Every structure is written in structure tokens, then in C-alpha cells.
DSSP file (Angstrom, degrees, kcal/mol; ACC not computed):
  #  RESIDUE AA STRUCTURE BP1 BP2  ACC     N-H-->O    O-->H-N    N-H-->O    O-->H-N    TCO  KAPPA ALPHA  PHI   PSI    X-CA   Y-CA   Z-CA
    1    1 A X              0   0    0      0, 0.0     2,-0.3     0, 0.0     0, 0.0   0.000 360.0 360.0 360.0-104.9  -15.4   -6.7   44.7
    2    2 A X        -     0   0    0      4,-0.0     2,-0.3    44,-0.0    39,-0.0  -0.806 360.0-157.8-115.0 158.0  -18.1   -9.3   43.9
    3    3 A X    >   -     0   0    0     -2,-0.3     3,-2.3    18,-0.0    16,-0.3  -0.902  36.8 -82.4-129.6 159.0  -21.8   -9.3   44.6
    4    4 A X  T 3  S+     0   0    0     -2,-0.3    16,-0.2     1,-0.3     3,-0.1  -0.406 119.3  32.8 -56.5 132.9  -24.5  -11.9   44.9
    5    5 A X  T 3  S+     0   0    0     14,-2.6    -1,-0.3     1,-0.4    15,-0.1   0.108  86.8 128.1 102.1 -20.4  -25.6  -12.8   41.4
    6    6 A X    <   -     0   0    0     -3,-2.3    13,-2.8    12,-0.1     2,-0.6  -0.412  59.3-129.1 -67.9 144.2  -22.2  -12.3   39.8
    7    7 A X  E     +A   18   0A   0     11,-0.2    40,-2.4    -3,-0.1    41,-0.5  -0.865  38.8 174.2 -94.7 122.7  -20.8  -15.1   37.6
    8    8 A X  E     -AB  17  46A   0      9,-2.8     9,-2.2    -2,-0.6     2,-0.4  -0.779  21.6-142.6-127.9 168.2  -17.3  -16.0   38.8
    9    9 A X  E     -AB  16  45A   0     36,-2.7    36,-1.9    -2,-0.3     2,-0.7  -0.993  10.4-149.6-134.0 138.9  -14.6  -18.6   38.1
   10   10 A X  E  >> -A   15   0A   0      5,-2.7     5,-1.7    -2,-0.4     4,-1.2  -0.942  21.0-164.0-100.1 106.6  -12.1  -20.3   40.3
   11   11 A X  T  45S+     0   0    0     -2,-0.7     3,-0.5    32,-0.5    -1,-0.2   0.902  81.9  54.5 -63.3 -44.7   -9.4  -20.8   37.6
   12   12 A X  T  45S+     0   0    0     31,-0.3    -1,-0.2     1,-0.3    -2,-0.0   0.875 119.6  33.0 -59.5 -39.0   -7.4  -23.4   39.5
   13   13 A X  T  45S-     0   0    0     -3,-0.2    -1,-0.3     2,-0.1    -2,-0.2   0.519 102.7-130.5 -93.7  -6.7  -10.4  -25.7   39.9
   14   14 A X  T  <5 +     0   0    0     -4,-1.2     2,-0.5    -3,-0.5    -3,-0.2   0.923  55.7 149.4  54.0  47.9  -12.0  -24.6   36.6
   15   15 A X  E   < -A   10   0A   0     -5,-1.7    -5,-2.7     2,-0.0     2,-0.4  -0.949  26.1-173.2-116.3 130.7  -15.3  -24.1   38.3
   16   16 A X  E     +A    9   0A   0     -2,-0.5    16,-0.5    -7,-0.2     2,-0.3  -0.958  20.7 132.7-122.2 139.4  -17.8  -21.4   37.2
   17   17 A X  E     -A    8   0A   0     -9,-2.2    -9,-2.8    -2,-0.4     2,-0.4  -0.989  51.6 -86.9-170.7 175.5  -20.9  -20.4   39.0
   18   18 A X  E     -AC   7  30A   0     12,-2.4    12,-2.9    -2,-0.3     2,-0.4  -0.794  43.6-114.6 -97.2 134.3  -23.2  -17.7   40.2
   19   19 A X  E     + C   0  29A   0    -13,-2.8   -14,-2.6    -2,-0.4    10,-0.2  -0.540  38.9 169.3 -68.7 123.9  -22.6  -16.2   43.7
   20   20 A X  E     +     0   0A   0      8,-2.9     2,-0.3    -2,-0.4    -1,-0.2   0.608  63.1  11.4-110.4 -18.7  -25.5  -17.1   45.9
   21   21 A X  E     - C   0  28A   0      7,-1.2     7,-3.0   -18,-0.1     2,-0.4  -0.983  56.1-154.8-159.2 148.0  -24.2  -16.1   49.3
   22   22 A X  E     + C   0  27A   0     -2,-0.3     2,-0.4     5,-0.2     5,-0.2  -0.995  10.0 178.2-127.7 128.5  -21.3  -14.2   50.8
   23   23 A X  E >   - C   0  26A   0      3,-3.1     3,-2.0    -2,-0.4     2,-0.5  -0.820  65.6 -64.8-130.3  92.1  -20.1  -14.8   54.4
   24   24 A X  T 3  S-     0   0    0     -2,-0.4    -1,-0.0     1,-0.3     0, 0.0  -0.550 119.6 -13.3  68.1-117.5  -17.1  -12.6   55.1
   25   25 A X  T 3  S+     0   0    0     -2,-0.5    16,-2.1    -3,-0.1     2,-0.5   0.367 118.9  95.9 -97.1   3.2  -14.4  -13.7   52.7
   26   26 A X  E <   -CD  23  40A   0     -3,-2.0    -3,-3.1    14,-0.2     2,-0.5  -0.841  57.0-164.2 -99.9 127.0  -16.1  -16.9   51.8
   27   27 A X  E     -CD  22  39A   0     12,-3.2    12,-2.2    -2,-0.5     2,-0.6  -0.936  10.0-145.9-113.1 128.8  -18.2  -16.9   48.6
   28   28 A X  E     -CD  21  38A   0     -7,-3.0    -8,-2.9    -2,-0.5    -7,-1.2  -0.840  18.6-164.5 -97.7 124.0  -20.8  -19.6   47.9
   29   29 A X  E     -CD  19  37A   0      8,-3.7     8,-2.7    -2,-0.6     2,-0.6  -0.907  11.7-151.8-114.7 130.5  -21.1  -20.4   44.2
   30   30 A X  E     -CD  18  36A   0    -12,-2.9   -12,-2.4    -2,-0.4     6,-0.2  -0.911  18.5-148.7-101.7 121.1  -23.8  -22.4   42.6
   31   31 A X    >   -     0   0    0      4,-2.9     3,-2.1    -2,-0.6   -14,-0.2  -0.298  31.5 -98.5 -79.8 169.3  -22.7  -24.2   39.5
   32   32 A X  T 3  S+     0   0    0    -16,-0.5    -1,-0.1     1,-0.3   -15,-0.1   0.817 124.1  57.8 -58.0 -31.7  -24.9  -24.9   36.4
   33   33 A X  T 3  S-     0   0    0      2,-0.1    -1,-0.3     1,-0.1     3,-0.1   0.413 120.7-108.0 -82.7   4.0  -25.6  -28.4   37.7
   34   34 A X  S <  S+     0   0    0     -3,-2.1     2,-0.2     1,-0.3    -2,-0.1   0.293  74.6 136.7  91.4  -9.7  -26.9  -27.0   41.0
   35   35 A X        -     0   0    0     -5,-0.1    -4,-2.9     1,-0.0     2,-0.4  -0.525  45.2-143.5 -73.6 135.3  -24.0  -28.0   43.1
   36   36 A X  E     +D   30   0A   0     -2,-0.2     2,-0.3    -6,-0.2    -6,-0.2  -0.858  23.3 172.5-103.7 134.2  -22.9  -25.4   45.6
   37   37 A X  E     -D   29   0A   0     -8,-2.7    -8,-3.7    -2,-0.4     2,-0.4  -0.889  19.7-137.4-131.1 162.6  -19.2  -24.9   46.4
   38   38 A X  E     +D   28   0A   0     -2,-0.3     2,-0.3   -10,-0.2   -10,-0.2  -0.962  20.6 173.0-127.9 147.1  -17.4  -22.2   48.4
   39   39 A X  E     -D   27   0A   0    -12,-2.2   -12,-3.2    -2,-0.4     2,-0.2  -0.961  37.7-100.3-142.5 156.8  -14.1  -20.3   47.7
   40   40 A X  E >   -D   26   0A   0     -2,-0.3     3,-2.0   -14,-0.2   -14,-0.2  -0.552  37.9-118.2 -73.4 146.1  -12.2  -17.5   49.3
   41   41 A X  G >  S+     0   0    0    -16,-2.1     3,-1.8     1,-0.3    -1,-0.1   0.845 111.2  64.3 -56.1 -36.1  -12.7  -14.2   47.4
   42   42 A X  G 3  S+     0   0    0      1,-0.3    -1,-0.3   -17,-0.2   -17,-0.0   0.642  98.2  55.6 -66.6 -12.9   -9.0  -14.0   46.5
   43   43 A X  G <  S+     0   0    0     -3,-2.0   -32,-0.5   -33,-0.0     2,-0.3   0.368  96.1  85.0 -98.7   5.0   -9.3  -17.2   44.4
   44   44 A X    <   -     0   0    0     -3,-1.8     2,-0.3    -4,-0.2   -34,-0.2  -0.782  49.1-175.9-112.6 150.8  -12.1  -15.9   42.2
   45   45 A X  E     -B    9   0A   0    -36,-1.9   -36,-2.7    -2,-0.3     2,-0.2  -0.972  40.6 -95.4-133.9 151.9  -12.3  -13.8   39.0
   46   46 A X  E  >  -B    8   0A   0     -2,-0.3     4,-2.2   -38,-0.2   -38,-0.3  -0.480  30.2-135.7 -63.3 134.4  -15.3  -12.5   37.2
   47   47 A X  H  > S+     0   0    0    -40,-2.4     4,-2.8     1,-0.2     5,-0.2   0.882 104.1  55.3 -61.1 -38.9  -16.2  -14.9   34.4
   48   48 A X  H  > S+     0   0    0    -41,-0.5     4,-2.2     1,-0.2    -1,-0.2   0.900 109.4  46.5 -63.1 -39.6  -16.7  -12.0   31.9
   49   49 A X  H  > S+     0   0    0      2,-0.2     4,-2.0     1,-0.2    -1,-0.2   0.894 112.2  51.2 -67.9 -39.8  -13.2  -10.7   32.7
   50   50 A X  H  X S+     0   0    0     -4,-2.2     4,-2.0     2,-0.2    -2,-0.2   0.935 112.4  45.3 -62.2 -47.3  -11.7  -14.2   32.3
   51   51 A X  H  X S+     0   0    0     -4,-2.8     4,-2.4     1,-0.2     6,-0.3   0.903 111.6  52.5 -64.5 -41.1  -13.4  -14.7   29.0
   52   52 A X  H  < S+     0   0    0     -4,-2.2     4,-0.4    -5,-0.2     5,-0.3   0.884 112.3  46.3 -62.0 -37.8  -12.4  -11.3   27.7
   53   53 A X  H  < S+     0   0    0     -4,-2.0    -1,-0.2     1,-0.2    -2,-0.2   0.873 125.5  27.3 -72.1 -37.5   -8.8  -11.9   28.6
   54   54 A X  H  < S+     0   0    0     -4,-2.0    -2,-0.2    -5,-0.2    -1,-0.2   0.540 101.2  76.3-107.6  -8.2   -8.5  -15.4   27.1
   55   55 A X  S  < S-     0   0    0     -4,-2.4    -1,-0.1    -5,-0.2    -3,-0.1   0.659  88.6-128.8 -84.7 -13.3  -11.0  -15.6   24.3
   56   56 A X        +     0   0    0     -4,-0.4     2,-0.1     1,-0.2    -4,-0.1   0.765  42.0 172.8  74.0  23.7   -9.0  -13.6   21.7
   57   57 A X        -     0   0    0     -5,-0.3     2,-0.4    -6,-0.3    -1,-0.2  -0.449  25.4-136.1 -66.9 137.4  -12.0  -11.4   21.0
   58   58 A X        -     0   0    0     -2,-0.1    -1,-0.1     1,-0.0     2,-0.0  -0.813  16.5-118.5 -99.2 133.4  -11.0   -8.5   18.7
   59   59 A X        -     0   0    0     -2,-0.4    -1,-0.0     1,-0.1     0, 0.0  -0.357  14.8-144.5 -66.6 151.5  -12.2   -5.0   19.4
   60   60 A X        +     0   0    0      4,-0.0    -1,-0.1    -2,-0.0     2,-0.1   0.294  57.6 117.6-104.3   8.9  -14.4   -3.5   16.7
   61   61 A X  S >> S-     0   0    0      1,-0.1     3,-0.7     3,-0.0     4,-0.6  -0.429  74.4-116.0 -76.5 156.1  -13.3    0.1   16.9
   62   62 A X  G >4 S+     0   0    0      1,-0.2     3,-1.1     2,-0.2     4,-0.2   0.846 112.6  59.5 -60.1 -37.2  -11.6    1.7   13.8
   63   63 A X  G >4 S+     0   0    0      1,-0.3     3,-1.0     2,-0.2    -1,-0.2   0.858 100.5  55.6 -62.4 -35.4   -8.3    2.2   15.6
   64   64 A X  G <4 S+     0   0    0     -3,-0.7    -1,-0.3     1,-0.2    -2,-0.2   0.688 113.9  40.9 -69.9 -17.7   -8.0   -1.5   16.3
   65   65 A X  G X< S+     0   0    0     -3,-1.1     3,-1.4    -4,-0.6     4,-0.3   0.210  78.1 112.2-114.6  13.9   -8.3   -2.2   12.6
   66   66 A X  T <  S+     0   0    0     -3,-1.0     3,-0.2     1,-0.3    -1,-0.1   0.798  87.8  34.1 -60.3 -30.4   -6.2    0.6   11.2
   67   67 A X  T 3> S+     0   0    0     -4,-0.2     4,-2.2    -3,-0.2     3,-0.4   0.179  79.8 114.6-112.9  17.3   -3.5   -1.7    9.9
   68   68 A X  H <> S+     0   0    0     -3,-1.4     4,-2.7     1,-0.2     5,-0.2   0.877  77.1  54.0 -55.1 -40.4   -5.6   -4.8    8.9
   69   69 A X  H  > S+     0   0    0     -4,-0.3     4,-2.1    -3,-0.2    -1,-0.2   0.877 107.9  50.3 -63.8 -37.0   -4.7   -4.3    5.2
   70   70 A X  H  > S+     0   0    0     -3,-0.4     4,-2.0     2,-0.2    -2,-0.2   0.945 112.8  45.5 -65.3 -48.2   -1.0   -4.4    6.0
   71   71 A X  H  X S+     0   0    0     -4,-2.2     4,-2.5     1,-0.2    -2,-0.2   0.906 113.4  49.8 -63.0 -41.6   -1.3   -7.6    8.1
   72   72 A X  H  X S+     0   0    0     -4,-2.7     4,-2.8    -5,-0.2    -1,-0.2   0.884 107.4  54.9 -65.5 -37.3   -3.5   -9.2    5.4
   73   73 A X  H  X S+     0   0    0     -4,-2.1     4,-1.0    -5,-0.2    -1,-0.2   0.903 109.4  47.2 -61.2 -41.6   -1.0   -8.3    2.7
   74   74 A X  H >X S+     0   0    0     -4,-2.0     3,-0.9     2,-0.2     4,-0.6   0.956 112.9  48.2 -64.7 -49.2    1.8  -10.0    4.7
   75   75 A X  H >< S+     0   0    0     -4,-2.5     3,-1.2     1,-0.3    -2,-0.2   0.904 109.7  53.3 -57.7 -42.4   -0.3  -13.1    5.3
   76   76 A X  H 3< S+     0   0    0     -4,-2.8    -1,-0.3     1,-0.2    -2,-0.2   0.750 109.3  50.3 -64.6 -23.5   -1.3  -13.2    1.6
   77   77 A X  H << S+     0   0    0     -4,-1.0    -1,-0.2    -3,-0.9    -2,-0.2   0.477  87.4 108.6 -94.4  -3.4    2.4  -13.1    0.7
   78   78 A X  S << S-     0   0    0     -3,-1.2     2,-0.1    -4,-0.6    62,-0.1  -0.466  74.8-109.8 -79.7 146.1    3.6  -15.9    2.9
   79   79 A X    >>  -     0   0    0     -2,-0.2     4,-2.1     1,-0.1     3,-0.7  -0.404  27.9-117.2 -66.0 146.3    4.7  -19.3    1.6
   80   80 A X  H 3> S+     0   0    0      1,-0.2     4,-2.5     2,-0.2     5,-0.2   0.849 115.4  58.5 -54.5 -34.6    2.2  -22.1    2.4
   81   81 A X  H 3> S+     0   0    0      2,-0.2     4,-1.7     1,-0.2    -1,-0.2   0.866 105.6  48.3 -65.6 -35.3    5.0  -23.8    4.4
   82   82 A X  H <> S+     0   0    0     -3,-0.7     4,-2.0     2,-0.2    -1,-0.2   0.918 111.9  49.3 -69.3 -43.3    5.3  -20.8    6.7
   83   83 A X  H  X S+     0   0    0     -4,-2.1     4,-2.7     1,-0.2    -2,-0.2   0.893 108.9  53.6 -61.0 -39.0    1.5  -20.7    7.1
   84   84 A X  H  X S+     0   0    0     -4,-2.5     4,-2.7     2,-0.2     5,-0.2   0.888 104.8  53.8 -64.4 -39.1    1.5  -24.4    8.0
   85   85 A X  H  X S+     0   0    0     -4,-1.7     4,-2.2     1,-0.2    -1,-0.2   0.923 111.4  46.8 -59.3 -43.5    4.1  -23.8   10.7
   86   86 A X  H  X S+     0   0    0     -4,-2.0     4,-2.7     2,-0.2    -2,-0.2   0.918 111.5  50.2 -63.7 -44.2    1.8  -21.2   12.1
   87   87 A X  H  X S+     0   0    0     -4,-2.7     4,-2.5     1,-0.2    -2,-0.2   0.913 111.7  47.8 -61.9 -43.3   -1.2  -23.5   11.9
   88   88 A X  H  X S+     0   0    0     -4,-2.7     4,-1.5     2,-0.2    -1,-0.2   0.896 112.4  49.3 -65.2 -40.4    0.6  -26.3   13.6
   89   89 A X  H  < S+     0   0    0     -4,-2.2     4,-0.5    -5,-0.2    -2,-0.2   0.922 112.0  48.6 -64.2 -43.1    1.8  -24.0   16.4
   90   90 A X  H >< S+     0   0    0     -4,-2.7     3,-1.0     1,-0.2    -2,-0.2   0.914 110.5  51.1 -63.1 -42.4   -1.7  -22.7   16.9
   91   91 A X  H 3< S+     0   0    0     -4,-2.5    -1,-0.2     1,-0.2    -2,-0.2   0.801 112.8  46.1 -65.9 -28.6   -3.2  -26.2   17.0
   92   92 A X  T 3< S+     0   0    0     -4,-1.5    -1,-0.2    -5,-0.2    -2,-0.2   0.394  81.0 123.2 -97.5   4.0   -0.7  -27.3   19.6
   93   93 A X  S <  S-     0   0    0     -3,-1.0    -3,-0.0    -4,-0.5     2,-0.0  -0.455  75.4-104.4 -64.2 131.1   -1.0  -24.2   21.9
   94   94 A X        -     0   0    0     -2,-0.2     2,-0.2     1,-0.1    -1,-0.1  -0.344  40.5-126.6 -57.3 134.4   -2.0  -25.3   25.4
   95   95 A X        -     0   0    0     -3,-0.1     2,-0.6     1,-0.0    -1,-0.1  -0.569   8.8-125.1 -87.2 146.7   -5.7  -24.6   25.9
   96   96 A X    >   -     0   0    0     -2,-0.2     3,-2.2     3,-0.2    -1,-0.0  -0.810  36.1-111.6 -88.4 121.9   -7.0  -22.5   28.8
   97   97 A X  T 3  S+     0   0    0     -2,-0.6     3,-0.1     1,-0.3   -83,-0.1  -0.282 102.2  21.2 -55.4 133.8   -9.7  -24.6   30.6
   98   98 A X  T 3  S+     0   0    0      1,-0.2     2,-0.5   -84,-0.1    -1,-0.3   0.408 101.7 101.5  90.1  -2.3  -13.1  -23.1   30.0
   99   99 A X    <   -     0   0    0     -3,-2.2     2,-0.5   -45,-0.0    -3,-0.2  -0.967  68.6-136.1-119.2 122.1  -12.2  -21.1   26.9
  100  100 A X        -     0   0    0     -2,-0.5     2,-0.0    -3,-0.1    -3,-0.0  -0.629  28.5-124.5 -75.9 121.9  -13.2  -22.5   23.5
  101  101 A X        -     0   0    0     -2,-0.5     2,-0.4     1,-0.1   -46,-0.1  -0.354  18.4-121.6 -69.0 146.7  -10.2  -22.1   21.2
  102  102 A X        -     0   0    0    -47,-0.1    -1,-0.1     1,-0.1     5,-0.1  -0.734  27.9-118.5 -86.2 132.6  -10.6  -20.2   17.9
  103  103 A X    >>  -     0   0    0     -2,-0.4     3,-1.6     1,-0.1     4,-0.6  -0.343  25.3-111.5 -65.5 153.4   -9.9  -22.2   14.8
  104  104 A X  G >4 S+     0   0    0      1,-0.3     3,-1.4     2,-0.2    -1,-0.1   0.870 114.4  61.9 -51.6 -42.6   -7.0  -20.9   12.6
  105  105 A X  G 34 S+     0   0    0      1,-0.3    -1,-0.3     0, 0.0    -2,-0.0   0.702 104.6  46.7 -64.2 -20.4   -9.5  -20.0    9.8
  106  106 A X  G <4 S+     0   0    0     -3,-1.6    -1,-0.3     2,-0.0    -2,-0.2   0.466  86.8 108.5-102.1  -1.3  -11.3  -17.5   12.0
  107  107 A X  S << S-     0   0    0     -3,-1.4     2,-0.1    -4,-0.6   -51,-0.0  -0.411  74.7-112.8 -67.6 150.0   -8.2  -15.7   13.4
  108  108 A X     >  -     0   0    0      1,-0.1     4,-2.4    -2,-0.1     5,-0.2  -0.327  30.4-103.8 -73.4 166.8   -7.6  -12.2   12.2
  109  109 A X  H  > S+     0   0    0      1,-0.2     4,-2.6     2,-0.2     5,-0.2   0.898 124.1  50.6 -59.4 -40.5   -4.5  -11.6   10.0
  110  110 A X  H  > S+     0   0    0      2,-0.2     4,-2.6     1,-0.2    -1,-0.2   0.903 108.5  51.2 -66.2 -40.3   -2.8  -10.0   13.0
  111  111 A X  H  > S+     0   0    0      2,-0.2     4,-1.9     1,-0.2    -2,-0.2   0.917 112.5  46.6 -62.9 -41.7   -3.6  -13.0   15.2
  112  112 A X  H  X S+     0   0    0     -4,-2.4     4,-2.6     2,-0.2    -2,-0.2   0.925 112.4  50.0 -63.5 -44.1   -2.1  -15.3   12.6
  113  113 A X  H  X S+     0   0    0     -4,-2.6     4,-2.7     1,-0.2    -2,-0.2   0.872 108.2  53.7 -63.6 -37.0    0.9  -13.1   12.2
  114  114 A X  H  X S+     0   0    0     -4,-2.6     4,-2.5     2,-0.2    -1,-0.2   0.907 109.3  48.0 -63.3 -41.8    1.4  -13.1   15.9
  115  115 A X  H  X S+     0   0    0     -4,-1.9     4,-2.6     2,-0.2     5,-0.2   0.945 114.2  46.0 -63.1 -47.9    1.4  -16.9   16.0
  116  116 A X  H  X S+     0   0    0     -4,-2.6     4,-2.0     1,-0.2     6,-0.3   0.897 112.2  52.1 -62.5 -40.2    3.8  -17.1   13.1
  117  117 A X  H  X>S+     0   0    0     -4,-2.7     5,-1.9    -5,-0.2     4,-0.8   0.920 111.6  46.6 -60.3 -45.7    6.0  -14.4   14.8
  118  118 A X  H ><5S+     0   0    0     -4,-2.5     3,-0.5     1,-0.2    -2,-0.2   0.937 114.1  45.5 -63.4 -48.1    6.0  -16.4   18.1
  119  119 A X  H 3<5S+     0   0    0     -4,-2.6    -1,-0.2     1,-0.2    -2,-0.2   0.801 120.4  39.4 -71.4 -28.2    6.9  -19.7   16.6
  120  120 A X  H 3<5S-     0   0    0     -4,-2.0    -1,-0.2    -5,-0.2    -2,-0.2   0.478 103.5-128.1 -96.8  -3.0    9.6  -18.4   14.3
  121  121 A X  T <<5 +     0   0    0     -4,-0.8     2,-0.5    -3,-0.5    -3,-0.2   0.895  66.7 132.5  54.8  42.7   10.9  -15.9   16.9
  122  122 A X      < -     0   0    0     -5,-1.9    -1,-0.2    -6,-0.3    -2,-0.2  -0.983  59.7-118.9-126.1 117.8   10.6  -13.2   14.3
  123  123 A X    >>  -     0   0    0     -2,-0.5     4,-1.6     1,-0.1     3,-0.6  -0.163  18.9-121.4 -57.7 148.2    9.0   -9.9   15.4
  124  124 A X  H 3> S+     0   0    0      1,-0.2     4,-2.4     2,-0.2     5,-0.2   0.887 114.1  59.6 -55.2 -40.7    5.8   -8.8   13.5
  125  125 A X  H 3> S+     0   0    0      1,-0.2     4,-3.1     2,-0.2    -1,-0.2   0.871 101.3  54.0 -58.4 -37.8    7.6   -5.6   12.6
  126  126 A X  H <> S+     0   0    0     -3,-0.6     4,-2.4     2,-0.2    -1,-0.2   0.904 108.4  49.2 -63.5 -41.1   10.3   -7.7   10.8
  127  127 A X  H  X S+     0   0    0     -4,-1.6     4,-1.2     2,-0.2    -2,-0.2   0.927 114.1  45.7 -62.5 -44.5    7.6   -9.5    8.7
  128  128 A X  H  X S+     0   0    0     -4,-2.4     4,-0.6     1,-0.2     3,-0.4   0.939 113.9  47.7 -65.8 -46.9    6.0   -6.1    7.8
  129  129 A X  H >< S+     0   0    0     -4,-3.1     3,-1.0     1,-0.2    -1,-0.2   0.889 110.3  52.8 -61.4 -39.7    9.3   -4.5    6.9
  130  130 A X  H 3< S+     0   0    0     -4,-2.4     9,-1.5     1,-0.2     5,-0.3   0.776 104.2  57.1 -67.7 -25.5   10.4   -7.5    4.8
  131  131 A X  H 3< S+     0   0    0     -4,-1.2    -1,-0.2    -3,-0.4    -2,-0.2   0.620  89.2  93.3 -81.7 -11.7    7.1   -7.3    2.9
  132  132 A X  S X< S-     0   0    0     -3,-1.0     3,-2.3    -4,-0.6     7,-0.2  -0.486  95.5 -87.5 -79.5 151.4    7.8   -3.7    1.8
  133  133 A X  T 3  S+     0   0    0      1,-0.3    -1,-0.1    -2,-0.1    -2,-0.1  -0.371 117.8  13.7 -56.6 130.5    9.5   -3.0   -1.5
  134  134 A X  T 3  S+     0   0    0      1,-0.2    -1,-0.3    -4,-0.1    -3,-0.1   0.564  90.6 165.5  79.0   8.9   13.2   -3.0   -0.9
  135  135 A X    <   -     0   0    0     -3,-2.3     2,-0.5    -5,-0.3    -1,-0.2  -0.276  38.8-112.3 -59.8 141.9   12.8   -4.6    2.5
  136  136 A X  S    S+     0   0    0      1,-0.2     2,-0.2     2,-0.1    -6,-0.1  -0.968 108.4  21.5-120.5 114.0   16.0   -6.0    4.0
  137  137 A X  S    S-     0   0    0     -2,-0.5    -1,-0.2    -7,-0.1     2,-0.1   0.665 104.4-127.5 -73.0 165.4   15.8   -8.9    4.1
  138  138 A X     >  -     0   0    0     -2,-0.2     4,-2.7     1,-0.1     5,-0.2  -0.369  24.8-108.0 -71.1 159.9   13.2   -9.4    1.5
  139  139 A X  H  > S+     0   0    0     -9,-1.5     4,-2.5     1,-0.2     5,-0.2   0.906 119.3  50.7 -59.5 -43.8   10.2  -11.4    2.4
  140  140 A X  H  > S+     0   0    0      1,-0.2     4,-2.6     2,-0.2    -1,-0.2   0.932 112.4  46.8 -60.7 -42.8   11.2  -14.4    0.3
  141  141 A X  H  > S+     0   0    0      2,-0.2     4,-2.4     1,-0.2    -2,-0.2   0.909 112.2  50.5 -64.9 -41.1   14.7  -14.4    1.8
  142  142 A X  H  X S+     0   0    0     -4,-2.7     4,-2.2     1,-0.2    -1,-0.2   0.937 112.7  46.4 -60.3 -47.2   13.3  -14.1    5.3
  143  143 A X  H  X S+     0   0    0     -4,-2.5     4,-2.7    -5,-0.2     5,-0.2   0.916 111.7  50.4 -64.1 -43.9   11.0  -17.0    4.7
  144  144 A X  H  X S+     0   0    0     -4,-2.6     4,-2.3     1,-0.2    -1,-0.2   0.906 111.2  48.7 -62.6 -40.9   13.6  -19.2    3.1
  145  145 A X  H  X S+     0   0    0     -4,-2.4     4,-2.3     1,-0.2    -1,-0.2   0.898 113.4  47.2 -66.7 -38.2   16.0  -18.6    6.0
  146  146 A X  H  X S+     0   0    0     -4,-2.2     4,-2.5    -5,-0.2    -2,-0.2   0.881 111.5  50.3 -70.5 -37.5   13.3  -19.4    8.6
  147  147 A X  H  X S+     0   0    0     -4,-2.7     4,-2.2     2,-0.2    -2,-0.2   0.906 111.1  49.5 -65.4 -40.3   12.2  -22.5    6.7
  148  148 A X  H  X S+     0   0    0     -4,-2.3     4,-1.7    -5,-0.2    -2,-0.2   0.929 113.3  46.0 -63.4 -45.1   15.9  -23.7    6.6
  149  149 A X  H  X S+     0   0    0     -4,-2.3     4,-2.2     1,-0.2    -2,-0.2   0.886 111.4  52.9 -64.1 -38.5   16.3  -23.1   10.3
  150  150 A X  H  < S+     0   0    0     -4,-2.5    -1,-0.2     1,-0.2    -2,-0.2   0.883 108.1  50.1 -65.7 -38.7   13.0  -24.8   11.0
  151  151 A X  H  < S+     0   0    0     -4,-2.2    -1,-0.2     1,-0.2    -2,-0.2   0.849 113.7  45.6 -69.4 -33.2   14.0  -27.9    9.1
  152  152 A X  H  <        0   0    0     -4,-1.7    -2,-0.2     1,-0.2    -1,-0.2   0.835 360.0 360.0 -74.8 -33.3   17.3  -28.1   11.0
  153  153 A X     <        0   0    0     -4,-2.2    -1,-0.2    -5,-0.2    -2,-0.2   0.464 360.0 360.0 -75.0 360.0   15.7  -27.5   14.4
């Protein structure tokens, strides 16, 4: 489970610290400010695992980037109004305490497409298919219908 020296987080209390002592199921955590608190083991997660889950870090292996050109092509073809809907949705996403949010400009094309997909309730695959020659619907038609729905909503 955890060991003395591990950096852990109690998510509910948004407290991060280094384990300095373990007494059964009670873990004593020293925070950066020197204050010591204790929590039950079941309420803790490794800080590194928490950050990896919530920080939006992109893996750097080739397989993770195999379709980057496709996603970028879709993003490059989107109307500014669709991109703005995505940017506004990203800016208003509830933040996870302890995780620094990534600005829109540093998101990958896929991350941007995922935000736009979520806010428009349109699967990423639909965006990709619409951007292909002969796509049904075409990307312009898809965007216009979504903008019309967004203005009514």
C-alpha cells in the first residue's frame, strides 16, 4: 500500500503531504507547512497517481500520436464559433483541487476535439467522418446545425 516517505493526498480535504509515520491503519502526514495530520489509509491516494489521472498529461509514445494529423486537420477546419464554444466550455469546466488546469492553447488537438465533442454532444468520430471528402453530413453542415442548436439552447 503506502510507505513512510510516500507523498499522498486526501482528496476530500485537499491535503497533500509526506507519510512520516504509520500506526496500523492510521497514516500521519506532514504537509509542506510542517503541520502533521492523520488519515485512515482508505482515504489516501498517491499524489503521483492523482496528478497522472487529473493533469491531462499526454503520453509521448508513437502509438498515442498516430492520429494527431487527423485531429489537427479537423481542428483547423472548424469555424471560429465552434472553437469558441469549446474554449468557453473548457474555461468553465469545474477544476479539480490541487490540479493546475491546462490553458486551451496548450491542449492537444484531440483534447480540444474531446471538449468540443462533449459540449456539442457530438462524438469525435462524427467530427472526423464529417471532415472527410463526401462525409455525411459534411463538416460545414454539421457545424451549422450545431451552431443553430446552440443558439436556440
